[in-house]
C-alpha positions in Angstrom: -0.4 -0.1 0.0 2.8 2.3 0.6 4.3 1.7 -2.6 0.9 1.6 -4.6 -0.7 4.9 -3.5 2.2 7.3 -4.4 2.7 5.1 -7.8 -0.7 5.7 -8.3 -0.1 9.2 -7.5 2.9 10.0 -10.0 1.2 7.9 -12.5 -1.8 10.4 -12.7 0.5 13.3 -12.7 3.0 12.2 -15.1 0.6 11.4 -17.3 -1.7 14.3 -17.0 1.6 16.7 -17.5 3.5 14.3 -20.0 0.4 13.3 -22.2 -0.2 16.9 -22.5 3.7 17.7 -23.6 2.9 14.7 -26.0 -0.5 16.2 -27.4 1.2 19.4 -27.9 4.1 17.6 -30.0 1.5 15.9 -31.9 -0.5 19.1 -32.6 2.2 20.9 -33.7 3.6 18.0 -35.9 -0.2 18.3 -37.4 -0.2 22.1 -37.3 -3.2 21.9 -35.8 -4.9 25.3 -34.0 -4.1 26.0 -30.5 -7.0 28.4 -30.1 -9.2 26.2 -29.2 -10.0 24.8 -25.3 -7.9 21.8 -25.9 -5.1 23.2 -27.3 -5.3 26.6 -24.9 -5.7 23.6 -21.9 -2.2 22.2 -23.4 -0.4 25.3 -23.7 -1.5 26.0 -20.2 -0.9 22.5 -18.9 2.6 21.9 -20.6 4.6 25.8 -20.4 5.9 25.7 -17.8 8.1 23.3 -18.7 8.0 22.9 -22.6 9.1 27.2 -23.0 12.6 26.7 -20.9 13.7 23.9 -22.7 12.7 25.1 -25.9 16.4 27.6 -25.0 18.3 24.7 -25.4 16.4 22.0 -27.2 15.9 22.5 -31.1 13.3 21.7 -33.4 13.2 19.4 -35.4 12.0 19.8 -38.9 7.5 20.0 -37.9 8.9 18.3 -34.3 8.7 20.1 -32.0 11.8 18.4 -29.7 11.3 20.3 -26.4 8.2 19.1 -26.4 9.0 15.2 -26.2 12.4 15.8 -24.3 9.9 17.4 -21.4 7.6 14.1 -21.6 10.2 12.2 -21.6 11.6 14.4 -18.6 8.4 14.3 -16.4 8.7 10.0 -17.2 12.3 9.9 -16.0 11.4 12.2 -13.0 8.7 9.1 -12.3 10.8 6.3 -12.5 13.2 8.5 -10.2 11.2 8.5 -7.7 9.7 5.2 -7.8 13.0 3.2 -7.5 14.1 5.9 -4.5 10.4 4.4 -2.8 11.4 1.5 -3.4 14.8 1.5 -2.8 16.3 0.2 -5.6 18.3 2.3 -7.3 19.6 1.8 -10.5 21.0 4.8 -12.5 21.7 3.3 -15.4 18.9 1.3 -17.2 17.3 5.0 -16.0 17.3 6.9 -19.0 16.0 3.5 -20.8 12.8 2.8 -18.9 12.3 6.3 -19.2 12.4 6.1 -23.0 9.6 2.8 -22.5 7.7 4.3 -20.4 7.2 7.2 -22.8 6.2 5.0 -25.5 3.6 3.7 -23.4 2.4 6.7 -22.6 2.0 7.4 -26.0 0.3 4.4 -27.0 -2.1 5.3 -23.9 -2.7 8.9 -25.4 -3.5 7.6 -29.0 -5.8 4.8 -27.7 -7.3 7.4 -25.6 -7.9 9.5 -29.0 -9.3 6.8 -31.1 -11.7 6.0 -28.5 -13.0 9.4 -28.5 -12.9 9.4 -32.6 -14.9 6.8 -32.4 -17.4 7.5 -29.9 -17.6 11.1 -31.1 -18.2 9.6 -34.7 -21.6 7.6 -33.5 -23.2 11.2 -31.8 -25.2 12.3 -34.2 -24.8 16.4 -32.0 -21.6 16.5 -31.3 -19.7 19.5 -30.9 -18.8 20.1 -34.2 -15.7 22.1 -33.6 -14.1 18.7 -30.6 -15.1 16.2 -33.6 -13.5 18.6 -35.9 -10.4 18.6 -34.0 -9.9 14.9 -32.9 -10.6 13.9 -36.8 -8.0 15.4 -37.4 -5.8 13.9 -34.9 -7.0 10.8 -35.2 -7.2 10.6 -39.7 -3.2 9.4 -39.8 -3.9 7.1 -37.6 -7.1 5.3 -39.7 -6.4 6.3 -43.0 -3.6 3.5 -43.9 -6.2 1.3 -42.3 -9.0 2.1 -44.1 -7.9 0.7 -47.9 -7.6 -2.9 -46.2 -10.8 -2.6 -43.8 -14.0 -1.3 -45.4 -17.1 -0.5 -44.0 -19.3 -2.8 -42.8 -23.0 -2.2 -42.7 -22.2 1.5 -42.7 -20.1 1.0 -39.7 -16.3 2.1 -39.7 -13.7 -0.6 -37.7 -10.4 1.8 -38.8 -10.5 2.9 -35.7 -11.0 -0.2 -33.5 -8.3 -1.8 -35.5 -5.6 0.9 -35.0 -6.8 0.4 -31.3 -5.9 -3.3 -31.5 -2.6 -2.5 -33.4 -1.8 -0.3 -30.2 -2.3 -2.5 -27.5 -0.1 -4.7 -29.5 2.0 -1.9 -29.5 1.8 -2.0 -25.8 2.2 -5.3 -24.9 5.5 -5.5 -27.0 6.7 -1.9 -24.7 5.6 -3.9 -21.5 7.9 -6.3 -22.1 11.0 -4.9 -22.9 9.7 -2.4 -20.2 10.0 -5.2 -18.2 13.3 -6.6 -19.6 14.9 -3.2 -19.3 13.9 -3.7 -15.1 16.4 -6.3 -15.1 19.4 -4.1 -16.4 21.7 -2.2 -14.3 
């Protein structure tokens, strides 16, 4: 219990802050407008860590690398605090653990995005602005799958297929994370 509660709280905090940094990176890559409520929220939650990093971490083409590094640093801090909590410091494997943890966070975020996208497609009176924003973020993930998966009875199954593929990726990343724990 003494480990589970702090671990849960760290997961929630890093999930929110790191997820906002990753969403910022993804939205900037796709040149999404940040004037909407979601964009303003992402900026408000991530500016404190991304803006200082921008002074040292340059962008690479369309990728806002400062946002990616910020998310990685948050995951790194989470794993550092968790290892201090259990008393098993493994500084050598911490960067690798953090990289796999960052990938897990990205997969979780994309999965949530696709679930919201699918649900909004079923709701006829959904907010047009929110639906358009989510669709612009989700379309690059489902568009390649639509070439292989036709609609069935008017229902687009490509978001479901994308979620299944992401979950397979999450299993692989989880096994890699377990392997990285054994390193020292």
